[in-house]
C-alpha positions in Angstrom: 33.3 7.0 4.7 30.4 4.9 3.0 31.2 1.4 2.0 29.6 -0.4 -1.3 29.5 -4.1 -1.6 28.6 -5.5 -4.9 27.7 -8.8 -6.9 26.3 -9.4 -9.6 23.0 -10.1 -7.8 23.0 -7.9 -5.1 24.0 -4.4 -3.7 24.2 -3.3 0.1 25.1 0.5 0.6 25.9 2.1 3.9 24.2 5.2 3.2 25.9 8.3 4.1 26.0 10.5 7.1 24.8 7.4 9.2 26.7 4.8 11.2 27.5 1.8 9.9 25.3 -1.0 11.6 28.0 -3.6 11.6 29.5 -1.2 14.3 26.8 -0.4 16.5 26.1 -2.9 19.2 24.0 -0.1 21.0 20.9 -0.5 18.9 18.6 -3.3 17.8 19.5 -4.4 14.6 15.8 -5.2 12.4 16.2 -6.4 8.6 13.1 -5.0 6.9 11.9 -7.3 4.1 9.9 -5.2 1.1 9.0 -7.7 -1.7 7.9 -4.5 -4.0 10.1 -1.4 -4.8 6.3 0.3 -6.3 4.8 3.2 -4.7 1.4 1.3 -3.5 0.5 1.1 0.0 2.5 -1.5 1.6 6.2 0.6 0.2 4.6 3.8 1.4 3.4 2.3 4.9 7.1 1.1 5.6 8.4 4.7 4.7 6.4 6.4 7.6 7.1 3.5 9.9 11.0 4.0 9.2 10.6 7.5 9.1 9.4 7.6 13.3 11.2 4.9 14.7 13.7 5.7 17.3 17.0 5.6 15.2 18.7 5.8 18.6 17.2 2.7 19.4 16.9 1.1 16.1 18.7 0.0 13.3 17.2 0.0 10.0 18.5 -2.3 6.8 15.9 -2.3 4.4 15.6 -4.9 1.8 14.0 -4.6 -1.5 14.0 -6.3 -5.1 15.4 -3.6 -6.8 15.8 0.4 -7.1 12.4 2.7 -7.7 10.1 5.0 -6.3 10.8 3.0 -2.4 14.2 3.2 -2.6 14.5 6.7 -3.7 11.8 8.1 -0.8 13.7 5.7 1.8 16.8 7.8 1.0 14.7 11.3 1.0 13.7 10.9 4.3 16.8 9.4 5.7 14.8 6.5 6.7 17.1 3.8 6.7 21.0 3.1 7.1 21.3 -0.1 4.8 19.9 -0.1 1.9 20.1 -3.6 0.2 18.7 -4.6 -3.4 18.0 -8.0 -3.8 16.7 -9.0 -7.3 16.3 -12.8 -6.0 12.8 -11.3 -4.2 10.8 -12.2 -7.4 8.2 -9.9 -8.1 7.0 -11.9 -11.1 7.8 -15.8 -12.2 8.3 -14.7 -16.1 10.0 -11.3 -15.3 13.0 -10.7 -17.8 16.4 -11.9 -15.5 17.7 -7.9 -16.3 14.7 -5.4 -15.9 11.4 -5.1 -14.0 8.3 -6.2 -15.6 6.1 -5.0 -18.3 3.2 -5.7 -19.8 4.3 -6.7 -23.3 6.2 -9.6 -21.6 3.2 -11.7 -20.7 2.8 -12.2 -24.9 6.5 -13.6 -25.0 7.2 -16.8 -26.6 6.4 -19.7 -24.7 10.1 -20.8 -24.7 11.7 -17.4 -23.7 8.8 -17.4 -20.6 9.4 -20.8 -19.9 13.2 -19.9 -19.7 13.3 -16.7 -18.1 10.8 -18.6 -15.4 13.5 -20.9 -14.9 16.7 -18.6 -14.3 14.1 -17.0 -11.9 13.5 -20.3 -9.8 17.2 -20.7 -10.0 17.9 -17.0 -9.0 15.6 -17.4 -6.2 17.3 -20.3 -4.8 20.7 -18.9 -4.9 19.2 -15.4 -3.4 17.6 -17.4 -0.4 21.2 -19.3 0.0 22.6 -15.9 0.4 20.4 -14.1 2.3 20.9 -17.0 5.1 24.2 -16.4 5.1 23.6 -12.7 5.3 21.4 -13.5 8.1 23.8 -15.7 10.1 26.5 -12.7 9.3 25.1 -9.8 10.2 22.9 -11.4 13.7 19.7 -9.4 13.2 18.0 -9.4 16.2 15.0 -9.4 14.2 13.4 -9.3 10.8 10.2 -6.9 10.2 8.2 -8.8 6.7 6.6 -6.0 5.1 4.0 -8.0 2.4 3.2 -11.4 1.0 5.7 -12.5 -0.7 8.0 -11.3 2.8 6.8 -13.1 4.8 7.4 -16.2 3.1 10.7 -15.4 3.4 10.6 -14.5 6.8 8.7 -17.7 7.9 11.0 -20.1 5.6 14.5 -18.2 7.8 11.7 -18.4 11.0 12.0 -22.5 10.9 15.7 -22.9 9.3 17.5 -20.5 11.5 15.3 -19.9 14.7 15.7 -16.0 13.7 12.8 -13.8 15.6 10.5 -12.4 12.6 7.3 -10.2 12.7 4.3 -10.6 9.9 3.5 -7.5 8.7 -0.1 -8.6 7.2 -1.9 -6.6 4.2 -3.6 -9.4 2.2 -6.8 -10.9 2.8 -5.9 -14.0 2.6 -3.6 -16.2 0.2 -4.1 -18.4 -3.4 -5.3 -21.6 -2.2 -2.3 -23.6 -3.4 -0.2 -22.0 -0.9 -2.4 -22.0 2.4 -1.0 -24.5 4.2 2.7 -24.0 4.0 1.4 -20.3 4.4 -0.5 -21.6 7.7 2.2 -24.1 9.0 5.2 -20.8 8.5 3.0 -18.6 10.8 2.4 -21.4 13.3 6.6 -21.7 13.9 8.0 -20.6 16.8 10.1 -18.5 15.2 7.3 -16.0 14.0 6.8 -14.2 17.1 4.6 -11.8 15.8 1.5 -12.0 13.3 0.4 -7.8 13.0 -2.8 -7.4 10.6 -3.8 -4.1 9.1 -7.2 -5.1 10.4 -9.8 -7.4 11.9 -10.6 -8.6 7.9 -6.8 -9.3 7.6 -6.8 -11.0 10.7 -9.7 -13.5 10.1 -7.7 -15.5 7.7 -5.7 -16.7 10.8 -8.9 -18.1 12.8 -9.1 -18.3 16.4 -6.7 -19.1 18.9 -3.4 -18.3 17.8 -2.8 -15.8 20.0 0.6 -14.1 18.0 -1.8 -12.2 15.6 -2.5 -8.6 16.3 -4.5 -6.0 14.2 -2.2 -3.3 14.2 -4.4 -0.5 12.0 -2.0 1.0 9.5 -1.4 5.0 9.6 0.4 8.0 8.1 2.5 11.2 8.3 -0.5 13.4 9.2 1.7 16.6 8.6 2.5 15.3 5.2 -1.2 16.1 4.7 -1.5 19.7 6.5 -3.0 21.8 3.9 0.2 24.3 3.5 1.7 20.8 3.1 -0.1 20.2 -0.2 -1.5 23.2 -2.0 -4.9 21.7 -5.2 -3.1 21.5 -8.1 -6.0 19.4 -9.8 -7.8 22.0 -11.0 -5.4 23.9 -12.5 -3.8 20.6 -14.1 -6.8 20.5 -16.2 -8.0 24.0 -16.7 -11.3 23.6 -14.3 -12.9 26.6 -13.0 -13.0 26.8 -9.5 -16.4 25.9 -8.9 -15.9 22.6 -10.5 -17.1 19.7 -8.3 -15.1 17.0 -8.1 -15.8 13.2 -7.3 -12.2 11.8 -6.9 -10.6 8.1 -6.6 -7.2 6.9 -6.6 -5.4 3.9 -6.7 -4.6 0.8 -8.8 -7.0 0.2 -11.2 -7.5 -2.9 -10.9 -11.2 -4.8 -11.4 -11.7 -5.8 -7.7 -10.4 -2.1 -7.1 -14.3 -0.9 -8.6 -13.5 1.1 -11.2 -16.4 0.2 -13.4 -18.8 0.3 -10.8 -18.1 3.8 -10.1 -17.7 4.5 -13.9 -21.3 3.2 -14.1 -22.7 5.2 -11.3 -21.2 8.2 -12.9 -23.4 7.7 -15.7 -26.3 7.6 -13.5 -25.5 10.7 -11.7 -25.0 12.7 -14.7 -28.0 11.3 -16.4 -30.2 13.1 -13.4 -28.8 16.0 -13.3 -29.3 19.4 -15.1 -27.1 20.4 -17.9 -26.1 23.5 -15.7 -24.8 20.8 -12.9 -23.5 18.4 -15.0 -21.6 20.0 -16.8 -20.1 21.5 -12.7 -19.1 17.7 -12.2 -16.5 15.4 -13.1 -15.7 12.5 -11.7 -11.4 12.3 -11.6 -9.3 9.2 -11.5 -5.6 8.8 -10.4 -3.9 5.9 -11.2 -3.0 3.0 -13.2 -2.7 -0.5 -14.3 0.8 -1.7 -13.2 2.9 -2.8 -15.7 2.8 -6.3 -14.3 -0.3 -7.0 -14.8 -1.2 -9.1 -17.9 -4.6 -6.9 -18.8 -4.3 -3.2 -18.8 -8.0 -2.5 -17.3 -7.8 1.2 -17.5 -7.6 1.0 -21.0 -10.9 -1.3 -20.2 -12.2 1.6 -17.9 -11.2 4.1 -20.7 -13.2 2.2 -23.4 -16.2 2.1 -20.7 -16.3 5.6 -20.6 -16.0 6.6 -24.6 -19.2 3.7 -24.7 -21.0 5.6 -22.0 -20.0 9.1 -23.6 -18.6 10.2 -20.3 -15.4 12.3 -22.0 -16.2 15.1 -20.7 -17.6 13.7 -17.3 -15.0 11.5 -15.9 -11.3 12.1 -16.3 -8.3 9.7 -16.1 -5.1 11.8 -15.4 -2.8 8.9 -14.7 -0.4 7.8 -11.9 0.8 10.3 -9.6 3.9 9.3 -7.1 2.6 12.1 -4.6 -1.1 12.4 -4.6 -1.7 14.8 -1.8 -1.9 18.3 -3.8 -4.5 16.3 -5.9 -6.6 15.2 -3.3 -6.9 18.6 -2.1 -9.1 19.6 -4.8 -11.4 16.8 -4.2 -14.9 17.6 -2.6 -15.5 13.8 -2.0 -13.3 10.7 -2.6 -15.2 7.5 -4.0 -13.5 4.1 -3.0 -15.7 1.8 -4.8 -13.5 -1.5 -3.8 -15.7 -4.7 -4.2 -13.4 -7.3 -2.8 -12.5 -7.6 1.1 -10.0 -4.9 0.8 -7.8 -5.0 3.9 -7.3 -1.2 5.1 -6.9 0.7 1.6 -4.5 4.1 2.0 -6.7 5.1 -0.3 -9.9 6.1 2.5 -6.5 7.3 5.3 -5.3 9.9 2.2 -8.3 10.9 1.9 -9.7 11.8 5.3 -6.4 12.8 6.5 -7.1 16.1 3.7 -9.9 16.2 4.9 -12.3 14.4 2.4 -15.6 12.7 3.3 -15.5 9.2 1.8 -18.1 7.2 0.0 -17.4 3.4 -0.3 -18.8 0.2 0.2 -18.7 -1.7 3.7 -16.2 -4.6 2.3 -12.9 -5.9 4.1 -11.8 -3.3 6.6 -13.1 0.3 5.6 -15.9 -0.2 8.5 -12.5 -0.1 10.6 -12.1 2.8 8.8 -15.4 5.0 8.3 -18.4 5.3 10.7 -21.5 5.2 8.5 -23.2 8.9 8.0 -19.9 10.3 10.4 -16.9 10.6 8.1 -18.6 9.8 4.8 -21.3 6.5 3.5 -20.7 3.3 4.3 -22.9 1.1 1.4 -23.8 -2.3 0.9 -21.0 -4.3 -0.6 -22.5 -7.6 -1.2 -23.7 -6.7 -3.8 -22.1 -3.8 -4.7 -24.8 -1.1 -3.8 -24.4 1.2 -7.3 -27.7 2.7 -6.6 -26.8 4.0 -2.7 -23.1 5.1 -4.6 -25.3 7.2 -6.9 -27.5 8.6 -4.3 -24.6 9.5 -2.2 -23.0 11.3 -5.0 -26.5 13.4 -5.5 -26.6 14.0 -1.7 -23.1 15.6 -2.1 -24.4 18.0 -4.6 -27.8 18.8 -2.6 -26.1 19.4 0.7 -22.6 20.1 0.3 -22.6 21.6 3.9 -23.2 18.3 5.5 -20.6 17.1 3.6 -18.1 19.6 4.2 -18.8 18.6 8.0 -17.8 14.7 7.1 -14.9 15.9 5.8 -13.8 17.7 9.1 -14.8 14.7 11.1 -12.5 12.7 8.5 -9.2 14.5 9.6 -10.3 14.3 13.4 -10.6 10.4 13.1 -7.4 10.1 11.3 -5.5 12.9 13.8 -6.9 10.4 16.5 -7.0 6.6 15.4 -4.0 6.8 12.5 -1.4 8.6 13.3 2.0 7.7 12.4 4.0 8.1 14.8 1.7 6.6 17.7 1.8 3.7 15.1 5.5 3.5 14.6 5.8 3.3 18.8 3.6 0.5 18.4 5.9 -1.7 15.9 9.2 -0.3 17.8 7.4 -1.9 21.4 6.7 -4.9 18.9 10.0 -5.3 17.4 11.8 -5.2 21.4 9.4 -7.9 22.5 9.6 -10.5 19.7 13.6 -10.0 19.9 12.9 -10.7 23.7 14.6 -7.2 24.7 13.4 -4.8 27.2 12.7 -1.1 25.4 15.3 0.9 26.8 
């Protein structure tokens, strides 16, 4: 029978149909800490890791801040034995104590914000003490930390308890005020391995730290087969089948380059004849998360209205599963203008046989070869004119771009397969626990 343990601040659930982790001494017992419950890159990557880890060898306990898309999908895929909801993992210092952050909360009175911040500090401290107690009682062989806050939590546990910890690093840097403590924690012997998703991410640790390894993210390529993701975008928007779609998807934030995309779209449309312009659409999937104080999506919509692009540039909002929307893209635009570590948007588009146009920033060059799977353009500063020319070339020479899309799928199958990725993670977990892989 499934067991449930509840207090006011924590919920731990042994999921039905799974062996209870505390009674199974034959498997490596791993706690996975994910510091966000949203369906972003880290959450989806964790799911793809857990799905393909050998469950006969590894017992999977997962800690999340709250119930949301990540927890739901973990259950749907039977990818976890024990799911722990720990609201003391604070996603925003001034978030309400009883619910997730919304944008309106940033406008709350200062006194209320101060009260919430104080309550969250208390909650974080008591949660840390509770987590220390849990780690001691459960005797995890290793803790896998997925994300920025998770890595700080794991680093503290490693320093205090000596428990082996693996950092999974998605971020290109941490705020200046935190860099000293981040560097100190990374150097602790308990942090056995630092897995960076790209060389661009690994560069923040400097040279000479032997525990730093580059392990590119991956995805479940079977989910991106054509039969598994029939196209829905054109039908949903009522677009003719011959519509040419330049698509983009992801969180709509300033550093993701959507303003640059809109300006490029304006220039592309200005250089097309009326008939061709009527066939072209720039479609953007995504929204600005509620825990961001400024709604950048609305800023982008206003720019579209100002430029008179309402018919050409379409925002369709957030979609938890993007595969069937990507299926209708002719080319994917990933216009990030910061050192984007290894954007999942690129991997997903390539897996759907879509060529990619992107600025050469962060880990882009580790996924794409210019002229093979798409185009890589100068990113410092972002080459908007180059983006325009690439889009015009898609219209002029679609056959070449279809070949690039086929090459993109081949690259994913060869270098970014979640099964291979999970095998590498499993080896790293056993190595960090100093246990031989059975």
